[in-house]
N, CA, C and O atoms as a Tripos MOL2 file, in Angstrom:
@<TRIPOS>MOLECULE
protein
  296   295    74     0     0
PROTEIN
NO_CHARGES

@<TRIPOS>ATOM
      1 N           0.8360   -1.2630   -0.0480 N.3       1 UNK1
      2 CA         -0.0080    0.0140   -0.0790 C.3       1 UNK1
      3 C           0.9250    1.2190    0.0150 C.2       1 UNK1
      4 O           1.9750    1.2240    0.6590 O.2       1 UNK1
      5 N           0.4220    2.2710   -0.7130 N.am      2 UNK2
      6 CA          1.3060    3.5590   -0.7800 C.3       2 UNK2
      7 C           0.6550    4.5650    0.2410 C.2       2 UNK2
      8 O          -0.5570    4.6990    0.4080 O.2       2 UNK2
      9 N           1.5830    5.2020    0.8510 N.am      3 UNK3
     10 CA          1.3030    6.2440    1.8600 C.3       3 UNK3
     11 C           1.3930    7.5760    1.1630 C.2       3 UNK3
     12 O           2.2420    7.8110    0.3030 O.2       3 UNK3
     13 N           0.3640    8.5510    1.6230 N.am      4 UNK4
     14 CA          0.5240    9.8450    0.8920 C.3       4 UNK4
     15 C          -0.0630   10.8350    2.0070 C.2       4 UNK4
     16 O          -0.6790   10.3980    2.9790 O.2       4 UNK4
     17 N           0.1330   11.9730    1.8330 N.am      5 UNK5
     18 CA         -0.1860   13.0340    2.7350 C.3       5 UNK5
     19 C          -1.1600   14.1190    1.9920 C.2       5 UNK5
     20 O          -0.8460   14.6480    0.9250 O.2       5 UNK5
     21 N          -2.2320   14.3540    2.6030 N.am      6 UNK6
     22 CA         -3.2250   15.2150    1.9900 C.3       6 UNK6
     23 C          -3.5620   16.3030    3.0320 C.2       6 UNK6
     24 O          -3.7490   16.0810    4.2280 O.2       6 UNK6
     25 N          -3.6130   17.4600    2.4490 N.am      7 UNK7
     26 CA         -4.1240   18.6600    3.2200 C.3       7 UNK7
     27 C          -5.5490   19.0570    3.0660 C.2       7 UNK7
     28 O          -5.9660   19.3960    1.9590 O.2       7 UNK7
     29 N          -6.4060   19.0330    4.2280 N.am      8 UNK8
     30 CA         -7.7710   19.4880    4.1810 C.3       8 UNK8
     31 C          -8.0390   20.6840    4.9880 C.2       8 UNK8
     32 O          -7.4150   20.8980    6.0270 O.2       8 UNK8
     33 N          -8.9930   21.5060    4.5200 N.am      9 UNK9
     34 CA         -9.2550   22.5940    5.2700 C.3       9 UNK9
     35 C          -9.8440   21.9040    6.5730 C.2       9 UNK9
     36 O         -10.2590   20.7460    6.5370 O.2       9 UNK9
     37 N          -9.8580   22.6850    7.7400 N.am     10 UNK10
     38 CA        -10.2120   22.0130    9.1040 C.3      10 UNK10
     39 C         -11.6570   21.7790    9.0050 C.2      10 UNK10
     40 O         -12.0510   20.6630    9.3430 O.2      10 UNK10
     41 N         -12.5140   22.6420    8.5980 N.am     11 UNK11
     42 CA        -13.9190   22.2200    8.5570 C.3      11 UNK11
     43 C         -14.3920   20.9950    7.7130 C.2      11 UNK11
     44 O         -15.2920   20.2430    8.0870 O.2      11 UNK11
     45 N         -13.7010   20.8600    6.5370 N.am     12 UNK12
     46 CA        -13.8550   19.7150    5.6990 C.3      12 UNK12
     47 C         -13.4310   18.4920    6.3580 C.2      12 UNK12
     48 O         -14.1550   17.4970    6.3080 O.2      12 UNK12
     49 N         -12.3160   18.4810    6.9730 N.am     13 UNK13
     50 CA        -11.7300   17.2670    7.6980 C.3      13 UNK13
     51 C         -12.5630   17.0050    8.9350 C.2      13 UNK13
     52 O         -12.5440   15.8550    9.3720 O.2      13 UNK13
     53 N         -13.2560   17.8750    9.5270 N.am     14 UNK14
     54 CA        -14.1560   17.4820   10.6180 C.3      14 UNK14
     55 C         -15.3920   16.6900   10.0390 C.2      14 UNK14
     56 O         -15.8590   15.7160   10.6290 O.2      14 UNK14
     57 N         -15.8170   17.0980    9.0260 N.am     15 UNK15
     58 CA        -16.9500   16.4740    8.3190 C.3      15 UNK15
     59 C         -16.4500   15.0290    7.8050 C.2      15 UNK15
     60 O         -17.2120   14.0670    7.9040 O.2      15 UNK15
     61 N         -15.3490   14.9090    7.3360 N.am     16 UNK16
     62 CA        -14.6840   13.5400    6.9410 C.3      16 UNK16
     63 C         -14.7300   12.6350    8.1990 C.2      16 UNK16
     64 O         -15.2000   11.4980    8.1830 O.2      16 UNK16
     65 N         -14.2080   13.2300    9.2760 N.am     17 UNK17
     66 CA        -14.0030   12.4300   10.5200 C.3      17 UNK17
     67 C         -15.4320   11.9840   11.0180 C.2      17 UNK17
     68 O         -15.5700   10.8100   11.3590 O.2      17 UNK17
     69 N         -16.4140   12.7780   11.0760 N.am     18 UNK18
     70 CA        -17.7740   12.5880   11.4740 C.3      18 UNK18
     71 C         -18.4320   11.4970   10.5810 C.2      18 UNK18
     72 O         -19.0770   10.6120   11.1440 O.2      18 UNK18
     73 N         -18.3250   11.4990    9.3840 N.am     19 UNK19
     74 CA        -18.8430   10.5840    8.5070 C.3      19 UNK19
     75 C         -18.0500    9.1900    8.6470 C.2      19 UNK19
     76 O         -18.6830    8.1400    8.5400 O.2      19 UNK19
     77 N         -16.8530    9.1810    8.8550 N.am     20 UNK20
     78 CA        -15.9820    7.9540    9.0300 C.3      20 UNK20
     79 C         -16.5180    7.3160   10.3470 C.2      20 UNK20
     80 O         -16.8600    6.1330   10.3570 O.2      20 UNK20
     81 N         -16.5880    8.0990   11.4530 N.am     21 UNK21
     82 CA        -17.1260    7.6060   12.7240 C.3      21 UNK21
     83 C         -18.4270    7.0250   12.6480 C.2      21 UNK21
     84 O         -18.6810    5.9700   13.2280 O.2      21 UNK21
     85 N         -19.3120    7.6810   11.9310 N.am     22 UNK22
     86 CA        -20.7410    7.2500   11.7890 C.3      22 UNK22
     87 C         -20.7740    5.9420   11.1160 C.2      22 UNK22
     88 O         -21.6630    5.1410   11.4070 O.2      22 UNK22
     89 N         -19.8090    5.6400   10.1710 N.am     23 UNK23
     90 CA        -19.7060    4.3420    9.4540 C.3      23 UNK23
     91 C         -18.8240    3.2890   10.3170 C.2      23 UNK23
     92 O         -18.7210    2.1100    9.9770 O.2      23 UNK23
     93 N         -18.2650    3.7750   11.3460 N.am     24 UNK24
     94 CA        -17.5860    2.8930   12.2280 C.3      24 UNK24
     95 C         -16.2600    2.5240   11.4370 C.2      24 UNK24
     96 O         -15.8650    1.3710   11.6050 O.2      24 UNK24
     97 N         -15.6060    3.2450   10.6960 N.am     25 UNK25
     98 CA        -14.3670    3.0420   10.0390 C.3      25 UNK25
     99 C         -13.3410    4.0130   10.2250 C.2      25 UNK25
    100 O         -13.7740    5.1010   10.6040 O.2      25 UNK25
    101 N         -11.9970    3.9320   10.0530 N.am     26 UNK26
    102 CA        -11.1960    4.8980   10.0610 C.3      26 UNK26
    103 C         -11.2290    6.0110    8.9960 C.2      26 UNK26
    104 O         -11.8660    5.8050    7.9630 O.2      26 UNK26
    105 N         -10.6280    7.0950    9.1700 N.am     27 UNK27
    106 CA        -10.7790    8.1730    8.1190 C.3      27 UNK27
    107 C          -9.9820    7.6590    6.8390 C.2      27 UNK27
    108 O         -10.3830    7.8670    5.6940 O.2      27 UNK27
    109 N          -8.8720    7.0000    7.1310 N.am     28 UNK28
    110 CA         -8.1310    6.4390    5.9650 C.3      28 UNK28
    111 C          -9.0190    5.5780    5.1240 C.2      28 UNK28
    112 O          -9.0500    5.7760    3.9090 O.2      28 UNK28
    113 N          -9.7520    4.6260    5.6790 N.am     29 UNK29
    114 CA        -10.6500    3.6780    5.1350 C.3      29 UNK29
    115 C         -11.8010    4.3040    4.3010 C.2      29 UNK29
    116 O         -12.2400    3.8820    3.2320 O.2      29 UNK29
    117 N         -12.2470    5.5150    5.0800 N.am     30 UNK30
    118 CA        -13.4590    6.1670    4.4300 C.3      30 UNK30
    119 C         -12.8780    6.7600    3.2390 C.2      30 UNK30
    120 O         -13.5250    6.6630    2.1960 O.2      30 UNK30
    121 N         -11.7010    7.3900    3.2270 N.am     31 UNK31
    122 CA        -11.2660    8.1970    2.0370 C.3      31 UNK31
    123 C         -10.9790    7.1060    0.9050 C.2      31 UNK31
    124 O         -11.4440    7.2620   -0.2240 O.2      31 UNK31
    125 N         -10.1960    5.9950    1.2400 N.am     32 UNK32
    126 CA         -9.9950    4.9470    0.1880 C.3      32 UNK32
    127 C         -11.3220    4.3720   -0.3980 C.2      32 UNK32
    128 O         -11.4490    4.1860   -1.6080 O.2      32 UNK32
    129 N         -12.1890    4.1290    0.3990 N.am     33 UNK33
    130 CA        -13.4680    3.5190   -0.1180 C.3      33 UNK33
    131 C         -14.2730    4.5190   -0.9740 C.2      33 UNK33
    132 O         -14.9070    4.1740   -1.9710 O.2      33 UNK33
    133 N         -14.1950    5.8970   -0.4730 N.am     34 UNK34
    134 CA        -14.8660    6.9110   -1.3190 C.3      34 UNK34
    135 C         -14.3150    7.0680   -2.6750 C.2      34 UNK34
    136 O         -15.0300    7.1920   -3.6690 O.2      34 UNK34
    137 N         -12.8610    7.0580   -2.6980 N.am     35 UNK35
    138 CA        -12.2150    7.2320   -3.9760 C.3      35 UNK35
    139 C         -12.3600    6.1180   -4.7400 C.2      35 UNK35
    140 O         -12.5040    6.3140   -5.9470 O.2      35 UNK35
    141 N         -12.3570    4.8610   -4.2940 N.am     36 UNK36
    142 CA        -12.5850    3.6960   -4.9570 C.3      36 UNK36
    143 C         -13.9290    3.5890   -5.6140 C.2      36 UNK36
    144 O         -14.0070    3.1930   -6.7770 O.2      36 UNK36
    145 N         -15.0120    3.9300   -4.9060 N.am     37 UNK37
    146 CA        -16.3570    4.1030   -5.4520 C.3      37 UNK37
    147 C         -16.4440    5.1890   -6.5510 C.2      37 UNK37
    148 O         -17.1440    4.9630   -7.5390 O.2      37 UNK37
    149 N         -15.8480    6.2200   -6.4460 N.am     38 UNK38
    150 CA        -15.8330    7.1990   -7.4690 C.3      38 UNK38
    151 C         -15.1050    6.7960   -8.8050 C.2      38 UNK38
    152 O         -15.5310    7.1990   -9.8870 O.2      38 UNK38
    153 N         -13.9500    5.9560   -8.6960 N.am     39 UNK39
    154 CA        -13.2100    5.6050   -9.8000 C.3      39 UNK39
    155 C         -14.0950    4.5120  -10.4940 C.2      39 UNK39
    156 O         -14.1920    4.5410  -11.7210 O.2      39 UNK39
    157 N         -14.7520    3.5360   -9.7560 N.am     40 UNK40
    158 CA        -15.6700    2.4940  -10.3800 C.3      40 UNK40
    159 C         -16.7840    3.0430  -11.0630 C.2      40 UNK40
    160 O         -17.1730    2.5440  -12.1200 O.2      40 UNK40
    161 N         -17.3680    4.1000  -10.5110 N.am     41 UNK41
    162 CA        -18.4940    4.7700  -11.2930 C.3      41 UNK41
    163 C         -17.9250    5.4180  -12.6100 C.2      41 UNK41
    164 O         -18.6130    5.3960  -13.6310 O.2      41 UNK41
    165 N         -16.7820    5.9440  -12.5990 N.am     42 UNK42
    166 CA        -16.1770    6.6200  -13.8020 C.3      42 UNK42
    167 C         -15.8830    5.5900  -14.8990 C.2      42 UNK42
    168 O         -16.0720    5.7710  -16.1020 O.2      42 UNK42
    169 N         -15.4110    4.5160  -14.3390 N.am     43 UNK43
    170 CA        -15.0780    3.2690  -15.2650 C.3      43 UNK43
    171 C         -16.3520    2.6430  -15.8750 C.2      43 UNK43
    172 O         -16.2940    2.1310  -16.9930 O.2      43 UNK43
    173 N         -17.4520    2.6730  -15.1950 N.am     44 UNK44
    174 CA        -18.6050    1.8860  -15.7430 C.3      44 UNK44
    175 C         -19.4280    3.0080  -16.7550 C.2      44 UNK44
    176 O         -20.2990    2.6370  -17.5420 O.2      44 UNK44
    177 N         -19.0990    4.1230  -16.6340 N.am     45 UNK45
    178 CA        -19.8680    5.2710  -17.4080 C.3      45 UNK45
    179 C         -19.0680    5.6270  -18.6720 C.2      45 UNK45
    180 O         -19.0000    6.7930  -19.0630 O.2      45 UNK45
    181 N         -18.4750    4.6280  -19.2950 N.am     46 UNK46
    182 CA        -17.8360    4.8280  -20.5450 C.3      46 UNK46
    183 C         -18.8570    5.1870  -21.6500 C.2      46 UNK46
    184 O         -20.0340    4.8320  -21.5900 O.2      46 UNK46
    185 N         -18.3680    5.8640  -22.5930 N.am     47 UNK47
    186 CA        -19.3310    6.3260  -23.6730 C.3      47 UNK47
    187 C         -19.7010    5.0110  -24.5620 C.2      47 UNK47
    188 O         -18.8460    4.2360  -24.9910 O.2      47 UNK47
    189 N         -21.1070    4.8760  -24.7760 N.am     48 UNK48
    190 CA        -21.4560    3.8420  -25.6180 C.3      48 UNK48
    191 C         -20.7580    3.8890  -26.9680 C.2      48 UNK48
    192 O         -20.3080    4.9250  -27.4560 O.2      48 UNK48
    193 N         -20.6970    2.5720  -27.5900 N.am     49 UNK49
    194 CA        -20.0540    2.6620  -28.9620 C.3      49 UNK49
    195 C         -21.1810    2.9880  -29.8750 C.2      49 UNK49
    196 O         -22.2540    2.3910  -29.7890 O.2      49 UNK49
    197 N         -20.9560    3.9260  -30.7490 N.am     50 UNK50
    198 CA        -21.9100    4.3850  -31.8450 C.3      50 UNK50
    199 C         -21.7590    3.4000  -33.0480 C.2      50 UNK50
    200 O         -20.7640    3.4480  -33.7710 O.2      50 UNK50
    201 N         -22.7660    2.5100  -33.2430 N.am     51 UNK51
    202 CA        -22.8590    1.5840  -34.3100 C.3      51 UNK51
    203 C         -23.7220    1.9870  -35.4440 C.2      51 UNK51
    204 O         -24.0500    1.1630  -36.2980 O.2      51 UNK51
    205 N         -24.0860    3.1760  -35.4820 N.am     52 UNK52
    206 CA        -25.1450    3.6850  -36.4180 C.3      52 UNK52
    207 C         -24.4490    3.7530  -37.8910 C.2      52 UNK52
    208 O         -25.1830    3.7110  -38.8780 O.2      52 UNK52
    209 N         -23.2730    3.8400  -38.0190 N.am     53 UNK53
    210 CA        -22.5980    3.7880  -39.3270 C.3      53 UNK53
    211 C         -22.6800    2.4980  -39.8780 C.2      53 UNK53
    212 O         -22.5260    2.4360  -41.0970 O.2      53 UNK53
    213 N         -22.9070    1.3580  -39.2070 N.am     54 UNK54
    214 CA        -23.1780    0.0160  -39.5130 C.3      54 UNK54
    215 C         -24.3740   -0.4810  -40.0000 C.2      54 UNK54
    216 O         -24.5510   -1.5610  -40.5640 O.2      54 UNK54
    217 N         -25.3450    0.5560  -39.6920 N.am     55 UNK55
    218 CA        -26.7130    0.2600  -39.9700 C.3      55 UNK55
    219 C         -26.9750   -0.1260  -41.4630 C.2      55 UNK55
    220 O         -26.6740    0.6590  -42.3620 O.2      55 UNK55
    221 N         -27.5480   -1.3610  -41.7190 N.am     56 UNK56
    222 CA        -27.8630   -1.6560  -43.0720 C.3      56 UNK56
    223 C         -26.8520   -2.2500  -43.8820 C.2      56 UNK56
    224 O         -27.0070   -2.4720  -45.0820 O.2      56 UNK56
    225 N         -25.5790   -2.5700  -43.0860 N.am     57 UNK57
    226 CA        -24.3340   -2.9570  -43.7490 C.3      57 UNK57
    227 C         -24.6840   -4.3360  -44.4900 C.2      57 UNK57
    228 O         -24.2000   -4.5300  -45.6050 O.2      57 UNK57
    229 N         -25.4520   -5.2240  -43.9410 N.am     58 UNK58
    230 CA        -25.7590   -6.5860  -44.3750 C.3      58 UNK58
    231 C         -27.1980   -6.5680  -45.1580 C.2      58 UNK58
    232 O         -27.6640   -7.6630  -45.4740 O.2      58 UNK58
    233 N         -27.8350   -5.5270  -45.4450 N.am     59 UNK59
    234 CA        -29.0590   -5.4700  -45.9510 C.3      59 UNK59
    235 C         -29.2800   -6.1040  -47.2590 C.2      59 UNK59
    236 O         -30.4340   -6.4760  -47.4750 O.2      59 UNK59
    237 N         -28.3730   -6.3040  -48.1980 N.am     60 UNK60
    238 CA        -28.5270   -6.9330  -49.3680 C.3      60 UNK60
    239 C         -27.9020   -8.3340  -49.4900 C.2      60 UNK60
    240 O         -27.6880   -8.8710  -50.5770 O.2      60 UNK60
    241 N         -27.6410   -8.8540  -48.3650 N.am     61 UNK61
    242 CA        -26.9870  -10.0760  -48.3340 C.3      61 UNK61
    243 C         -27.9430  -11.0540  -47.5490 C.2      61 UNK61
    244 O         -28.5910  -10.6920  -46.5670 O.2      61 UNK61
    245 N         -27.9720  -12.4190  -48.1130 N.am     62 UNK62
    246 CA        -28.8420  -13.4800  -47.6930 C.3      62 UNK62
    247 C         -27.9320  -14.1290  -46.4510 C.2      62 UNK62
    248 O         -27.0260  -14.8940  -46.7820 O.2      62 UNK62
    249 N         -28.1100  -13.8910  -45.2450 N.am     63 UNK63
    250 CA        -27.4100  -14.3760  -44.2610 C.3      63 UNK63
    251 C         -28.3120  -15.4150  -43.3510 C.2      63 UNK63
    252 O         -28.0740  -15.5950  -42.1570 O.2      63 UNK63
    253 N         -29.2890  -16.0220  -44.0050 N.am     64 UNK64
    254 CA        -30.0010  -17.0130  -43.2520 C.3      64 UNK64
    255 C         -29.2380  -18.1360  -43.1250 C.2      64 UNK64
    256 O         -28.2850  -18.3310  -43.8800 O.2      64 UNK64
    257 N         -29.6190  -19.0910  -42.0420 N.am     65 UNK65
    258 CA        -28.9290  -20.2570  -41.6880 C.3      65 UNK65
    259 C         -28.7970  -21.1740  -42.9210 C.2      65 UNK65
    260 O         -27.7640  -21.7990  -43.1610 O.2      65 UNK65
    261 N         -29.9070  -21.2150  -43.6880 N.am     66 UNK66
    262 CA        -29.8410  -22.0750  -44.8000 C.3      66 UNK66
    263 C         -28.8680  -21.7360  -45.7520 C.2      66 UNK66
    264 O         -28.2000  -22.6030  -46.3150 O.2      66 UNK66
    265 N         -28.7200  -20.3390  -46.0090 N.am     67 UNK67
    266 CA        -27.8350  -19.9780  -47.0920 C.3      67 UNK67
    267 C         -26.3670  -20.1340  -46.6680 C.2      67 UNK67
    268 O         -25.4730  -20.4010  -47.4710 O.2      67 UNK67
    269 N         -26.1670  -19.9370  -45.2700 N.am     68 UNK68
    270 CA        -24.6850  -20.1900  -44.8070 C.3      68 UNK68
    271 C         -24.4560  -21.6500  -44.9080 C.2      68 UNK68
    272 O         -23.3480  -22.0120  -45.3050 O.2      68 UNK68
    273 N         -25.2930  -22.4860  -44.6220 N.am     69 UNK69
    274 CA        -25.0920  -24.0420  -44.7310 C.3      69 UNK69
    275 C         -24.8810  -24.4190  -45.9980 C.2      69 UNK69
    276 O         -24.0520  -25.2840  -46.2830 O.2      69 UNK69
    277 N         -25.6750  -23.7500  -46.9510 N.am     70 UNK70
    278 CA        -25.4110  -24.0710  -48.4210 C.3      70 UNK70
    279 C         -24.1070  -23.7130  -48.9460 C.2      70 UNK70
    280 O         -23.4420  -24.4700  -49.6530 O.2      70 UNK70
    281 N         -23.7260  -22.4720  -48.5690 N.am     71 UNK71
    282 CA        -22.3450  -22.0380  -49.0460 C.3      71 UNK71
    283 C         -21.1380  -22.8240  -48.4330 C.2      71 UNK71
    284 O         -20.0750  -22.9380  -49.0450 O.2      71 UNK71
    285 N         -21.3610  -23.3700  -47.1670 N.am     72 UNK72
    286 CA        -20.3460  -23.9800  -46.4230 C.3      72 UNK72
    287 C         -20.2230  -25.4330  -46.9560 C.2      72 UNK72
    288 O         -19.1570  -26.0190  -46.7660 O.2      72 UNK72
    289 N         -21.2050  -26.0370  -47.5910 N.am     73 UNK73
    290 CA        -21.0290  -27.4190  -47.9580 C.3      73 UNK73
    291 C         -20.8600  -27.5390  -49.5260 C.2      73 UNK73
    292 O         -21.0630  -28.5990  -50.1180 O.2      73 UNK73
    293 N         -20.4800  -26.3920  -50.1390 N.am     74 UNK74
    294 CA        -20.1670  -26.5010  -51.5680 C.3      74 UNK74
    295 C         -18.6600  -26.7740  -51.7910 C.2      74 UNK74
    296 O         -18.2180  -26.8950  -52.9330 O.2      74 UNK74
@<TRIPOS>BOND
     1     1     2 1
     2     2     3 1
     3     3     4 2
     4     3     5 am
     5     5     6 1
     6     6     7 1
     7     7     8 2
     8     7     9 am
     9     9    10 1
    10    10    11 1
    11    11    12 2
    12    11    13 am
    13    13    14 1
    14    14    15 1
    15    15    16 2
    16    15    17 am
    17    17    18 1
    18    18    19 1
    19    19    20 2
    20    19    21 am
    21    21    22 1
    22    22    23 1
    23    23    24 2
    24    23    25 am
    25    25    26 1
    26    26    27 1
    27    27    28 2
    28    27    29 am
    29    29    30 1
    30    30    31 1
    31    31    32 2
    32    31    33 am
    33    33    34 1
    34    34    35 1
    35    35    36 2
    36    35    37 am
    37    37    38 1
    38    38    39 1
    39    39    40 2
    40    39    41 am
    41    41    42 1
    42    42    43 1
    43    43    44 2
    44    43    45 am
    45    45    46 1
    46    46    47 1
    47    47    48 2
    48    47    49 am
    49    49    50 1
    50    50    51 1
    51    51    52 2
    52    51    53 am
    53    53    54 1
    54    54    55 1
    55    55    56 2
    56    55    57 am
    57    57    58 1
    58    58    59 1
    59    59    60 2
    60    59    61 am
    61    61    62 1
    62    62    63 1
    63    63    64 2
    64    63    65 am
    65    65    66 1
    66    66    67 1
    67    67    68 2
    68    67    69 am
    69    69    70 1
    70    70    71 1
    71    71    72 2
    72    71    73 am
    73    73    74 1
    74    74    75 1
    75    75    76 2
    76    75    77 am
    77    77    78 1
    78    78    79 1
    79    79    80 2
    80    79    81 am
    81    81    82 1
    82    82    83 1
    83    83    84 2
    84    83    85 am
    85    85    86 1
    86    86    87 1
    87    87    88 2
    88    87    89 am
    89    89    90 1
    90    90    91 1
    91    91    92 2
    92    91    93 am
    93    93    94 1
    94    94    95 1
    95    95    96 2
    96    95    97 am
    97    97    98 1
    98    98    99 1
    99    99   100 2
   100    99   101 am
   101   101   102 1
   102   102   103 1
   103   103   104 2
   104   103   105 am
   105   105   106 1
   106   106   107 1
   107   107   108 2
   108   107   109 am
   109   109   110 1
   110   110   111 1
   111   111   112 2
   112   111   113 am
   113   113   114 1
   114   114   115 1
   115   115   116 2
   116   115   117 am
   117   117   118 1
   118   118   119 1
   119   119   120 2
   120   119   121 am
   121   121   122 1
   122   122   123 1
   123   123   124 2
   124   123   125 am
   125   125   126 1
   126   126   127 1
   127   127   128 2
   128   127   129 am
   129   129   130 1
   130   130   131 1
   131   131   132 2
   132   131   133 am
   133   133   134 1
   134   134   135 1
   135   135   136 2
   136   135   137 am
   137   137   138 1
   138   138   139 1
   139   139   140 2
   140   139   141 am
   141   141   142 1
   142   142   143 1
   143   143   144 2
   144   143   145 am
   145   145   146 1
   146   146   147 1
   147   147   148 2
   148   147   149 am
   149   149   150 1
   150   150   151 1
   151   151   152 2
   152   151   153 am
   153   153   154 1
   154   154   155 1
   155   155   156 2
   156   155   157 am
   157   157   158 1
   158   158   159 1
   159   159   160 2
   160   159   161 am
   161   161   162 1
   162   162   163 1
   163   163   164 2
   164   163   165 am
   165   165   166 1
   166   166   167 1
   167   167   168 2
   168   167   169 am
   169   169   170 1
   170   170   171 1
   171   171   172 2
   172   171   173 am
   173   173   174 1
   174   174   175 1
   175   175   176 2
   176   175   177 am
   177   177   178 1
   178   178   179 1
   179   179   180 2
   180   179   181 am
   181   181   182 1
   182   182   183 1
   183   183   184 2
   184   183   185 am
   185   185   186 1
   186   186   187 1
   187   187   188 2
   188   187   189 am
   189   189   190 1
   190   190   191 1
   191   191   192 2
   192   191   193 am
   193   193   194 1
   194   194   195 1
   195   195   196 2
   196   195   197 am
   197   197   198 1
   198   198   199 1
   199   199   200 2
   200   199   201 am
   201   201   202 1
   202   202   203 1
   203   203   204 2
   204   203   205 am
   205   205   206 1
   206   206   207 1
   207   207   208 2
   208   207   209 am
   209   209   210 1
   210   210   211 1
   211   211   212 2
   212   211   213 am
   213   213   214 1
   214   214   215 1
   215   215   216 2
   216   215   217 am
   217   217   218 1
   218   218   219 1
   219   219   220 2
   220   219   221 am
   221   221   222 1
   222   222   223 1
   223   223   224 2
   224   223   225 am
   225   225   226 1
   226   226   227 1
   227   227   228 2
   228   227   229 am
   229   229   230 1
   230   230   231 1
   231   231   232 2
   232   231   233 am
   233   233   234 1
   234   234   235 1
   235   235   236 2
   236   235   237 am
   237   237   238 1
   238   238   239 1
   239   239   240 2
   240   239   241 am
   241   241   242 1
   242   242   243 1
   243   243   244 2
   244   243   245 am
   245   245   246 1
   246   246   247 1
   247   247   248 2
   248   247   249 am
   249   249   250 1
   250   250   251 1
   251   251   252 2
   252   251   253 am
   253   253   254 1
   254   254   255 1
   255   255   256 2
   256   255   257 am
   257   257   258 1
   258   258   259 1
   259   259   260 2
   260   259   261 am
   261   261   262 1
   262   262   263 1
   263   263   264 2
   264   263   265 am
   265   265   266 1
   266   266   267 1
   267   267   268 2
   268   267   269 am
   269   269   270 1
   270   270   271 1
   271   271   272 2
   272   271   273 am
   273   273   274 1
   274   274   275 1
   275   275   276 2
   276   275   277 am
   277   277   278 1
   278   278   279 1
   279   279   280 2
   280   279   281 am
   281   281   282 1
   282   282   283 1
   283   283   284 2
   284   283   285 am
   285   285   286 1
   286   286   287 1
   287   287   288 2
   288   287   289 am
   289   289   290 1
   290   290   291 1
   291   291   292 2
   292   291   293 am
   293   293   294 1
   294   294   295 1
   295   295   296 2
@<TRIPOS>SUBSTRUCTURE
     1 UNK1         2 RESIDUE 1 A UNK
     2 UNK2         6 RESIDUE 1 A UNK
     3 UNK3        10 RESIDUE 1 A UNK
     4 UNK4        14 RESIDUE 1 A UNK
     5 UNK5        18 RESIDUE 1 A UNK
     6 UNK6        22 RESIDUE 1 A UNK
     7 UNK7        26 RESIDUE 1 A UNK
     8 UNK8        30 RESIDUE 1 A UNK
     9 UNK9        34 RESIDUE 1 A UNK
    10 UNK10       38 RESIDUE 1 A UNK
    11 UNK11       42 RESIDUE 1 A UNK
    12 UNK12       46 RESIDUE 1 A UNK
    13 UNK13       50 RESIDUE 1 A UNK
    14 UNK14       54 RESIDUE 1 A UNK
    15 UNK15       58 RESIDUE 1 A UNK
    16 UNK16       62 RESIDUE 1 A UNK
    17 UNK17       66 RESIDUE 1 A UNK
    18 UNK18       70 RESIDUE 1 A UNK
    19 UNK19       74 RESIDUE 1 A UNK
    20 UNK20       78 RESIDUE 1 A UNK
    21 UNK21       82 RESIDUE 1 A UNK
    22 UNK22       86 RESIDUE 1 A UNK
    23 UNK23       90 RESIDUE 1 A UNK
    24 UNK24       94 RESIDUE 1 A UNK
    25 UNK25       98 RESIDUE 1 A UNK
    26 UNK26      102 RESIDUE 1 A UNK
    27 UNK27      106 RESIDUE 1 A UNK
    28 UNK28      110 RESIDUE 1 A UNK
    29 UNK29      114 RESIDUE 1 A UNK
    30 UNK30      118 RESIDUE 1 A UNK
    31 UNK31      122 RESIDUE 1 A UNK
    32 UNK32      126 RESIDUE 1 A UNK
    33 UNK33      130 RESIDUE 1 A UNK
    34 UNK34      134 RESIDUE 1 A UNK
    35 UNK35      138 RESIDUE 1 A UNK
    36 UNK36      142 RESIDUE 1 A UNK
    37 UNK37      146 RESIDUE 1 A UNK
    38 UNK38      150 RESIDUE 1 A UNK
    39 UNK39      154 RESIDUE 1 A UNK
    40 UNK40      158 RESIDUE 1 A UNK
    41 UNK41      162 RESIDUE 1 A UNK
    42 UNK42      166 RESIDUE 1 A UNK
    43 UNK43      170 RESIDUE 1 A UNK
    44 UNK44      174 RESIDUE 1 A UNK
    45 UNK45      178 RESIDUE 1 A UNK
    46 UNK46      182 RESIDUE 1 A UNK
    47 UNK47      186 RESIDUE 1 A UNK
    48 UNK48      190 RESIDUE 1 A UNK
    49 UNK49      194 RESIDUE 1 A UNK
    50 UNK50      198 RESIDUE 1 A UNK
    51 UNK51      202 RESIDUE 1 A UNK
    52 UNK52      206 RESIDUE 1 A UNK
    53 UNK53      210 RESIDUE 1 A UNK
    54 UNK54      214 RESIDUE 1 A UNK
    55 UNK55      218 RESIDUE 1 A UNK
    56 UNK56      222 RESIDUE 1 A UNK
    57 UNK57      226 RESIDUE 1 A UNK
    58 UNK58      230 RESIDUE 1 A UNK
    59 UNK59      234 RESIDUE 1 A UNK
    60 UNK60      238 RESIDUE 1 A UNK
    61 UNK61      242 RESIDUE 1 A UNK
    62 UNK62      246 RESIDUE 1 A UNK
    63 UNK63      250 RESIDUE 1 A UNK
    64 UNK64      254 RESIDUE 1 A UNK
    65 UNK65      258 RESIDUE 1 A UNK
    66 UNK66      262 RESIDUE 1 A UNK
    67 UNK67      266 RESIDUE 1 A UNK
    68 UNK68      270 RESIDUE 1 A UNK
    69 UNK69      274 RESIDUE 1 A UNK
    70 UNK70      278 RESIDUE 1 A UNK
    71 UNK71      282 RESIDUE 1 A UNK
    72 UNK72      286 RESIDUE 1 A UNK
    73 UNK73      290 RESIDUE 1 A UNK
    74 UNK74      294 RESIDUE 1 A UNK
């Protein structure tokens, strides 16, 4: 584990301590958990892939199971 030092404004740090105490965990654990949750949310909110340019790409092709089998056994 890596150790680091962070400076907080006094009022903000008091709020952090109160929240950690209410959860019955250490301040360090609260900060780690909060940052971890934030990073997980950002990783799951990736932009969806735009596939609209592929719309209709196979429109003129016969891709039924029968046609695929027919071509495979020729």
